[in-house]
N, C-alpha and C positions, 0 to 999 in steps of 0.2 A: 504494500500500500504506500502511496506517495505521501509526502508531507505537505498537505494542502491546508488552506485555512479552514476553520471550523464552520459548521453549518450556519452560524450566526452572521458570517460575512455576507455582504449583499452580492447581487448578481455580477456587477462589473468587477468587483474586487476578486471574486472567485475566478472569473474569466481570466483576468490578468495572471493570477497565480498558476493557473493550469497551462498557460502559454509559457512554459519554462522547461528546463532540462528535467526537473523532477517529474513532469507530466508526460515525458516522451513516450513511455510504453502505452499509456492510455491514448495518447494522440495517434499512435500507430494503429491501435485497434479501431479508433474512430474512423480514420481514413481508409481502413480496410473495407468499410462500408460506405463512407461519405465521399470518397473520390469520384464515385459515379455522378454525384451532383455536378461536378465540374466538367465531366465528360459530356453530359447532356447539354450544358451551357455551351460548350465548345462546338457542338453540332447544331446549335439552335439558329445560327445565322452564318452568313458567309463572312467570317472574321477577316480572312485574307483580303477580300475586296474592301471591306469596311476600313481596315487599317491603311490599305493602299490609297483609298480616297482621302482619308484624313491626312496622310503624309503628303499627298499632292497639294492639298489645300494649304499645308504649312510652308510650302515652297522649298528652297534649297537646304534649309537647316533641318536637323533631325526633329522628328515628331516628339513632343513632350507629353508623357503620360503619368498620371498619378494613380497608384493602387492604394485604395483606402482600406485600412485594417487588413493588411496584406496576408496575415496568417503565415502559412508555410509555403506560399507560392504555388498552390495546386492549380489555380486557374491558368496562369501562363504556361505551366507544364502541360495542361490539357490542351491548350491552344496549339502548342508545338506538336503534340501527338495526334490530335483529332481534328483540329481546326484549320489545317493547312498553313499554319503561321510558322514560317521558318526563315532563317537568314538567307536562304538560297534565292528568294525572289522579293524580299522586302529589305529596305534599307534599315540601318540601326534605329531603334526607338529608345530614347532616353526614358528610363523606367524609374520613377521616384516611388519610394516606399514609405507609407505612413502606418504606424501601429504604436500603441502605447507600450508594447512589449519589445524590449531589445532582442529577446530570444526569437520572436517572430520575424523581425527585420533581418536578423542574421540568417534564419532558415530560408526566407524568401529570396534574399540576395544570392545565396548559394545555389538555389534552384533555377535561376534565370539562365536562359540560353538565347542566342540570337534568333530573332532580331532585337530581343529585349536586352538592353545594356544598363546595368545598375547606375543610378544617378543619385539625386538627393535623397536624404533620409530625414524623416520627421518622427521622432519618438514621442508622440503626443496623441491625445484623442482628437477626433475630427473637430470637435467644438473648440479645441485649442489651436487649431491650424492657423499659423501666422505666416503668410507668404504674400508676395505682390499679387495684385489683381491680375487675372488672366495669365498666371504663371504657367499654366498647363493648357495644352490643346484639347486633351480628352482625359477622362478619368473613369475608373470603375470601382465598384464595391460589390463583391460577389459573396453572398452569404456572410456578410461582414458586420452588420449593424445591429444584431440581435441584442447585445448587451448594452446598447445605448438606450438610456431611459427614454420613454416616450416624451417626457417633458424637455429633453435636450435635442430632439430631432430638428426643430425649426432652426435653432442656432447652428447645429452641425451642418445641416443641408444648406443653409444660407451661406456659410463660409465656403463650402465646397463649390457651390455655384459661382461665388465671387472669384474663387481661385482658378476656375476653368473657363476658358474662352469658348469651348465647343461642347460636344455631346458628352453627357455623363450616363453610364450604364450601371444600373443597380439590379441585382438579382436578390430577391428576398422572399421568404415564405409567407403565404397567407395564413390567417388565423386557423384555418381548417387543415393546414399541412402538419406533418409530423412534428417539426421542430417546435412550433408554437403550442400545438395541442398537447404534446407530451409534457413540456415544461409546466404548463398551467395545471394539468392533472397532477403532476408531481408536487407542486407547491400546495395544492389543495389536499392531496392525500397524506402529505407529511406535515401538515399544519404549519406551513411557512408563508402564510398570507401576508406577512409584513415584508417579504422580499419583493424586489422589483421584477415584474414579469417581462419577458422578452418583448421587444417592439415587433409588431407584425407589419406585413405589407400595408394593411389598412391604416396603421398608425403613420407609416411613411407617406402614404397618399394624402392623409389629412394634413400633415405638416407641409407637404408641397403645395397643397391648395392654400394653406394659411399664408404662405410667403409669396403666393402668386406665380409659382413656377409653371413653365410650359412643359408638358410631358405626354408620352404615349405609353400604353401598357399592353404587353402580350403575356399570355399565360402558358405555363409549362407544367404538365402533370406526368409523374412517373413513379416507379418504385425502386428503392434500393434495399439491400438486406444481406443475409448470409445464411448458410445451412443451419438447420436447427441444432446440430451437434456442436456448433462453434459458440457455445455459451460464453466462453471467455471473451471472444470478440464482441458479442452482443452486449455483454455487461460493460466492457470498456466504451463501446459506442454510446450506450445509453447514459453512462456516467458522464461522458463528455458532453452529451446533449444538455445536461443540467449543471455541468462544471462542479460535480461533487462525487468523489470516488469513495465516500464513506458509506454509501448506500448500495448494498449488493443487489444483484438481479433477483435473488430469492426474496429479499425484503420488498422489492418493487412488486413482485408477483403475489406477495402476501397482502398487499394494500388493497382494500376494498375499492378504492378509487381508481388505481392503476391497473388492477388485474384484468378487468374486462377489456380495456384497451389493448394491453399486451397480448391477451388471448386472441384478439381480432387480428393481430399482426403475424400470427403463425398459420401458415397455409401450405399444405402438401410438403411437409418436411423442411420448410423454409421460413425464415423471418422476413417479412416484407413490410416496409414502412412507406406509406404513400406521401409523396412530396407534391405540394401544390405551390408553385413559385410564380411570383410576379417578376416579369422582366420589364423594367422601367427605363425608358430612354428620356432623359431630361435634355431639352434643347435650349440654347441661348435665345 
């Protein structure tokens, strides 16, 4: 068991603590299931053409991109592998990394391959971002903003829009998707109602409306999971979903609130978690 903060720590603090070397084993179990999230996003649009168009608009200088809450760099890796985004046909892209965790920035930087070239680093939260206006041509935040409290979204998104001259892409789960639904059931089942729930796509949309942003939304639905016998992987995945490794899978299955949901996620010898994702394109 890793040395994580106690259950009394709030959502954001637990999130930051789990993005650390102590949390690596749990992180690996999480991504054994969750890497599929990024594979689906990489196949959801023609990213090679999208980046080509953005680079052409930027002119002779390199395209400047900001990755918000970069995590361990799974999205650019998925783009390299599944999105046709390689250095063979795309010019270098200056890839800035923003995350409150130094561990995450280091992990993401090490994962980058051309055309993505490591550039500036911002070891801050999005709502603390301090950079020149229009410092970046494009930005993305992929499954990245869950631990930002709903009350902070307007400030954070406003700063992001100010920092980015062009399109911003956000992928985030709706309230009926696994990530949001599971965390809220967990907080209810384990009597943690004083903890901050994850922000949902609906929360992001309300914040964008409040600040007068222009955006479009597409939806993506799919399942990720693992074989039923890989309970160690499922336990690590679910613990990471709530940033708490002190609650075992057995304890979750014994919860009157969580048990029906977890039972519904087991089908034909597989664990399957339904993801319902908003793909939000914010335009200047």
